[in-house]
C-alpha positions in Angstrom: -43.1 45.6 16.8 -41.0 45.7 19.9 -38.6 48.6 20.3 -35.4 47.8 18.4 -31.9 49.3 18.2 -31.3 50.5 14.6 -28.1 51.8 13.1 -29.1 54.0 10.1 -26.2 54.2 7.6 -26.4 57.3 5.3 -24.3 59.4 2.9 -21.9 57.2 1.0 -19.1 57.7 -1.5 -21.3 58.2 -4.5 -22.9 60.9 -6.5 -26.2 60.2 -4.7 -24.6 61.1 -1.3 -26.9 64.1 -0.7 -30.0 62.2 -1.6 -29.1 59.5 0.9 -28.7 62.2 3.6 -32.3 63.1 3.1 -33.6 59.5 3.0 -31.5 58.4 6.0 -32.5 61.2 8.3 -36.2 60.8 7.4 -36.0 57.0 8.1 -34.2 57.6 11.4 -36.8 60.2 12.6 -39.7 58.0 11.6 -38.4 55.0 13.5 -37.5 57.1 16.6 -41.0 58.5 16.7 -42.2 54.9 16.9 -40.0 54.2 19.9 -36.9 52.6 18.4 -33.4 53.5 19.5 -31.7 55.1 16.6 -28.0 55.8 15.9 -26.7 57.5 12.8 -23.6 56.4 10.9 -22.4 58.8 8.2 -20.2 57.4 5.4 -18.4 60.4 3.9 -17.4 60.9 0.3 -13.9 59.4 1.0 -15.5 56.3 2.5 -14.8 57.1 6.1 -17.4 56.1 8.7 -18.5 58.5 11.4 -20.9 57.8 14.3 -23.2 60.8 14.5 -24.5 62.4 17.7 -28.2 62.5 18.1 -28.2 66.1 16.9 -26.5 64.9 13.7 -29.6 63.2 12.5 -31.6 66.5 12.5 -33.5 66.8 9.3 -33.1 70.6 9.3 -29.4 70.5 8.9 -28.2 71.4 5.3 -26.4 68.7 3.4 -23.2 70.7 3.4 -23.1 70.4 7.2 -22.0 66.8 6.7 -18.9 67.8 4.7 -17.2 68.3 8.1 -18.5 65.5 10.3 -16.1 66.4 13.2 -17.8 69.9 13.4 -21.1 68.1 14.0 -19.5 66.2 16.9 -19.3 62.9 15.0 -16.8 60.2 16.2 -14.4 59.0 13.4 -13.4 58.5 10.8 -13.2 54.7 10.9 -12.8 52.3 8.1 -15.8 50.1 7.2 -14.5 47.1 9.1 -13.9 49.1 12.3 -17.3 50.8 12.1 -19.2 47.6 11.5 -17.2 45.8 14.3 -18.2 48.7 16.7 -21.9 48.2 15.7 -21.6 44.4 16.1 -20.2 44.7 19.6 -23.1 46.7 20.9 -25.7 44.9 23.1 -28.3 44.6 21.8 -26.8 44.5 18.4 -28.5 47.0 16.2 -30.2 46.2 12.9 -28.3 48.0 10.2 -30.8 50.1 8.0 -28.9 50.7 4.8 -30.1 54.1 3.5 -27.3 54.5 1.0 -28.0 55.1 -2.7 -25.8 54.3 -5.6 -22.4 52.5 -5.7 -21.1 51.0 -2.4 -24.5 51.3 -0.8 -26.8 49.7 -3.4 -24.5 47.5 -5.4 -23.8 44.7 -2.9 -20.6 46.1 -1.4 -21.9 47.2 2.0 -24.3 44.2 2.1 -21.2 41.9 1.8 -19.5 43.8 4.6 -22.6 43.3 6.8 -22.7 39.6 5.9 -19.0 39.3 6.9 -19.6 41.1 10.2 -22.7 38.8 10.8 -25.0 41.9 11.1 -28.7 41.9 10.3 -29.3 44.5 7.6 -32.3 45.8 5.6 -33.1 45.2 2.0 -31.7 43.0 -0.7 -28.7 40.7 -0.3 -25.4 40.8 -2.1 -26.4 39.2 -5.4 -29.7 40.9 -5.8 -28.2 44.3 -5.0 -25.4 43.8 -7.5 -27.8 42.7 -10.3 -30.3 45.4 -9.6 -27.6 48.1 -9.6 -26.2 47.1 -13.0 -28.8 48.2 -15.5 -27.2 46.2 -18.4 -27.1 42.9 -16.5 -30.6 43.5 -15.2 -32.0 44.2 -18.7 -30.3 41.1 -20.1 -31.7 38.9 -17.4 -35.2 40.4 -17.7 -35.1 40.0 -21.5 -34.0 36.4 -21.2 -37.0 35.7 -18.9 -39.4 37.2 -21.5 -40.0 40.5 -19.7 -40.3 43.5 -22.1 -37.3 45.9 -22.0 -36.3 48.9 -24.0 -33.7 48.0 -26.7 -30.2 49.0 -25.7 -26.4 48.4 -26.1 -23.8 48.9 -23.5 -20.3 50.4 -24.0 -17.4 49.8 -21.6 -15.2 52.7 -20.8 -12.1 50.7 -21.9 -13.7 50.2 -25.3 -14.5 53.9 -25.6 -10.9 54.8 -24.6 -9.2 52.3 -26.9 -11.3 53.0 -30.1 -13.9 55.7 -29.8 -14.6 55.6 -33.5 -15.5 51.9 -33.4 -17.7 52.4 -30.3 -19.4 55.4 -32.0 -20.0 53.3 -35.1 -21.7 50.6 -32.9 -23.9 53.3 -31.3 -24.8 54.7 -34.7 -25.7 51.2 -36.1 -27.9 50.7 -33.0 -29.6 54.1 -33.5 -30.2 53.3 -37.2 -32.2 50.2 -36.2 -34.7 52.3 -34.2 -37.8 54.1 -35.5 -36.9 57.2 -33.5 -33.1 57.3 -33.8 -32.6 59.4 -30.6 -31.0 57.6 -27.7 -30.6 57.9 -24.0 -27.1 57.6 -22.6 -26.7 56.7 -18.9 -24.2 55.3 -16.4 -24.7 51.6 -16.1 -24.4 51.6 -12.3 -26.0 54.7 -10.8 -29.4 56.1 -9.9 -31.1 59.4 -9.3 -30.8 60.3 -13.0 -27.2 61.4 -12.5 -25.1 61.5 -15.7 -28.0 60.9 -18.1 -28.2 62.6 -21.5 -30.6 62.4 -24.4 -28.7 62.4 -27.6 -30.7 63.8 -30.5 -28.0 63.2 -33.1 -26.5 59.8 -32.3 -24.7 59.7 -35.6 -22.7 62.8 -34.7 -19.6 61.8 -32.8 -19.4 65.2 -31.1 -22.9 64.9 -29.6 -22.5 61.2 -28.6 -19.0 61.7 -27.3 -20.1 64.4 -24.9 -22.9 62.2 -23.5 -20.6 59.2 -23.2 -17.9 61.2 -21.5 -20.4 62.6 -19.0 -21.8 59.2 -18.1 -18.3 57.7 -17.7 -17.6 60.3 -15.0 -19.7 58.0 -12.8 -18.5 54.6 -13.6 -16.7 52.4 -16.1 -19.5 51.6 -18.5 -22.6 53.2 -20.0 -25.9 52.0 -21.3 -27.3 53.4 -24.6 -31.1 52.9 -24.9 -33.8 53.7 -27.4 -35.5 57.0 -26.5 -39.2 56.8 -26.0 -40.7 60.2 -26.6 -43.4 61.2 -24.2 -43.4 57.8 -22.5 -45.4 57.5 -19.3 -43.2 56.8 -16.3 -44.9 54.4 -13.8 -43.5 53.0 -10.6 -44.4 50.1 -8.3 -43.5 49.5 -4.6 -42.8 45.9 -3.7 -42.2 44.4 -0.2 -41.4 41.0 1.1 -38.7 38.3 1.4 -40.3 35.6 -0.7 -43.2 34.8 -3.0 -45.1 33.8 0.1 -45.2 37.2 1.7 -44.9 39.5 -1.3 -46.9 42.8 -1.4 -47.1 45.1 -4.4 -48.6 48.6 -4.5 -49.2 51.1 -7.3 -48.5 52.0 -9.9 -47.8 55.7 -9.3 -46.9 58.0 -12.2 -44.3 60.7 -12.6 -44.9 63.8 -14.8 -41.4 65.2 -15.4 -41.0 69.0 -15.6 -38.1 68.6 -18.0 -37.5 66.6 -21.2 -36.9 63.6 -19.0 -36.9 63.0 -15.2 -33.4 64.3 -14.7 -31.8 65.1 -11.3 -33.1 68.7 -11.1 -36.6 67.6 -12.2 -36.5 64.8 -9.6 -35.3 66.7 -6.6 -36.2 70.4 -7.1 -39.5 71.4 -5.5 -42.2 72.3 -8.0 -40.4 71.2 -11.1 -42.2 67.8 -11.6 -45.3 66.2 -10.1 -46.3 62.7 -9.2 -49.5 60.9 -8.4 -50.3 57.7 -6.7 -53.6 57.4 -8.5 -52.9 57.5 -12.2 -55.4 56.6 -14.9 -54.3 53.0 -15.7 -56.7 50.5 -17.2 -57.2 47.2 -15.3 -55.4 45.0 -17.8 -52.3 47.2 -17.8 -52.4 47.5 -14.0 -52.5 43.7 -13.8 -49.5 43.3 -16.1 -47.5 45.9 -14.2 -48.1 44.1 -10.9 -47.2 40.8 -12.4 -44.0 41.9 -14.1 -42.9 43.9 -11.0 -43.3 40.8 -8.8 -41.6 38.6 -11.3 -38.6 40.9 -11.7 -38.3 41.3 -7.9 -38.3 37.6 -7.3 -36.1 36.8 -10.4 -33.0 38.5 -9.0 -33.8 37.3 -5.4 -34.7 40.7 -3.9 -35.6 40.7 -0.3 -37.0 43.4 1.9 -38.2 46.1 -0.4 -37.7 47.7 -3.9 -39.2 50.0 -6.4 -39.8 48.7 -9.9 -40.0 51.2 -12.7 -41.8 51.0 -16.0 -42.2 53.0 -19.2 -45.3 53.0 -21.5 -44.8 54.4 -25.0 -47.3 56.3 -27.1 -48.6 53.1 -28.6 -49.4 51.7 -25.2 -46.5 49.2 -25.2 -45.2 48.4 -21.7 -41.5 48.2 -20.8 -39.7 47.2 -17.6 -37.2 49.9 -17.1 -35.2 49.0 -13.9 -35.4 47.9 -10.3 -34.2 50.1 -7.4 -33.3 48.0 -4.4 -32.9 51.0 -2.1 -35.5 53.5 -3.3 -35.6 57.1 -1.9 -37.4 58.1 1.2 -37.3 61.8 0.3 -40.4 64.1 0.4 -41.1 63.5 -3.3 -40.3 59.7 -3.3 -43.2 57.6 -4.5 -42.1 54.4 -2.8 -43.5 55.2 0.7 -46.5 57.0 -0.7 -47.6 53.9 -2.8 -47.4 51.7 0.3 -50.2 53.7 1.9 -52.4 51.4 -0.2 -51.5 48.6 2.1 -52.2 50.7 5.2 -48.6 51.8 5.8 -47.7 55.3 6.8 -44.1 56.5 6.5 -43.1 55.3 9.9 -44.8 51.9 9.6 -43.2 51.2 6.2 -39.8 51.9 7.7 -40.6 49.6 10.6 -41.9 46.9 8.3 -38.5 47.0 6.4 -36.7 46.4 9.7 -39.1 43.6 10.5 -38.4 41.9 7.2 -34.6 42.2 7.9 -35.1 40.5 11.3 -37.3 37.8 9.8 -34.7 37.0 7.1 -31.9 36.9 9.7 -33.9 34.3 11.7 -34.2 32.0 8.7 -30.5 32.4 7.9 -29.3 32.0 11.4 -25.6 31.2 11.1 -24.6 27.7 12.3 -21.0 27.3 13.6 -19.3 24.4 11.9 -16.8 22.1 13.5 -14.2 19.8 11.9 -16.8 16.9 12.2 -19.2 18.8 9.9 -16.7 18.9 7.0 -17.1 16.3 4.2 
């Protein structure tokens, strides 16, 4: 791939801000090592955009250093429109590598801003990002297409505020329909296992209320799912812009160090372990690849994504979720699984940029004139 100018956007106004700082700097360093011109753009917790100096992309800086971007020598803050306009005016215009996790970065918002600014950007487009971020909508879509999903109900924050007793009754009724009546409560639109609780007594309003309140700290709705005890957690990496160029790798497996793969178990060194070579029989492996690719294409994902699965103690497979901007941290499985296709960390980051450029070419915007209107 020819040397390319790339603007890596990292941070973001979400609970996954610090995880994004790790991913974004790793991506920037990997692309720089392959000869690409890199600039870093930090989105702070208030939504302000800062252009980082080269030293601001140093992977050794602690996350807290980014709490004061001006002290790092960053230029800003600008609003999103001003920042993207500044990127657009550069020659050559950089490809925007969106390394943001969670709301704003992964839900279609920044993708829409890039579309409006006519910027080439990595990963899924607006619609696929929005569907992939919303666990409830994604599950309903997957279920409607015949893909196996864990039973669930979703509770809107307004519903909980207006009549918590009625919402609690709905959760209790759902739990009563399950063989194992424990449930998992999670924010509908967030990742990195933030705000997730296992409720062992879903019929007890005090236990459920605490879990719902915690999840609602991170959004306006929650998903209540059946709890699968000791379920295997398998992940797939998928690359491509269409069915014609799709690549899928894996699965890998996660062995959580806690009751479930919570934030601490996910990002604290030595708590959990992963493998890119789990023991999976050929039939299950084939099903996982098939469903991962189907789910990826069903919501119109482009670029790359990680697709997550659960396998219960009876061997039943469930599609859990799709992550359209998976992590690029030292413990992230997405880049590791892509080694199966001959990609190292740098070449997978480069391939994601290539896919963004390829998509932009096929979508090349045509200027309309009055004569073109019907």
